[in-house]
RODO-2510 file (C-alpha; in nm, 4 decimals, decimal comma):
residues 51
     n   res          X          Y          Z
     1     m    -0,1866    -4,0751     4,2379
     2     i     0,1441    -4,0023     4,0518
     3     n     0,2680    -4,3402     4,1686
     4     l    -0,0278    -4,4936     3,9884
     5     l     0,0422    -4,3194     3,6669
     6     i     0,3952    -4,3975     3,6538
     7     t     0,3222    -4,7736     3,7320
     8     l     0,0633    -4,7744     3,4487
     9     v     0,3115    -4,6040     3,2065
    10     v     0,5972    -4,8509     3,2967
    11     v     0,3776    -5,1576     3,2612
    12     g     0,2478    -5,0353     2,9293
    13     i     0,6157    -4,9816     2,7966
    14     i     0,7265    -5,3099     2,9066
    15     l     0,4244    -5,4850     2,7548
    16     w     0,4860    -5,3001     2,4300
    17     l     0,8525    -5,4066     2,4440
    18     i     0,7652    -5,7589     2,4898
    19     n     0,5083    -5,7577     2,2063
    20     t     0,7561    -5,5773     1,9648
    21     y     1,0873    -5,7247     2,0377
    22     i     1,0341    -6,0761     2,1710
    23     p     0,9419    -6,3343     1,9044
    24     m     0,6725    -6,5814     2,0278
    25     d     0,3674    -6,7210     1,9052
    26     g     0,0579    -6,5405     1,8569
    27     k    -0,1370    -6,7482     2,1137
    28     i     0,1347    -6,7023     2,3908
    29     k     0,1570    -6,3219     2,3200
    30     s    -0,2334    -6,3264     2,3703
    31     i    -0,2037    -6,5080     2,6918
    32     v     0,0686    -6,2696     2,8271
    33     n    -0,1359    -5,9788     2,7259
    34     i    -0,4275    -6,0990     2,9065
    35     v    -0,2587    -6,1805     3,2272
    36     v    -0,0963    -5,8412     3,2386
    37     v    -0,4172    -5,6771     3,1764
    38     i    -0,5942    -5,8741     3,4637
    39     a    -0,2964    -5,7973     3,6820
    40     v    -0,3322    -5,4385     3,6098
    41     i    -0,7191    -5,4352     3,6807
    42     i    -0,6524    -5,6050     4,0157
    43     y    -0,3979    -5,3524     4,0881
    44     l    -0,6391    -5,0664     4,0146
    45     l    -0,8972    -5,2129     4,2181
    46     r    -0,6708    -5,2666     4,5160
    47     f    -0,5518    -4,8912     4,4628
    48     a    -0,9219    -4,7640     4,4611
    49     g    -1,0018    -4,9794     4,7641
    50     i    -1,2538    -5,1875     4,6090
    51     a    -1,0704    -5,5336     4,6233
***
């Protein structure tokens, strides 16, 4: 359970750093955010044993 929490915090910090400090177009930033959110959802489903 702690591993899950640490993973979510690290992914959140990395996504925040990308959104804050890497200049890119808004469309590309949105795509990156969507891909990361989908990856986290899949990770959570696998962690829960659903997928």
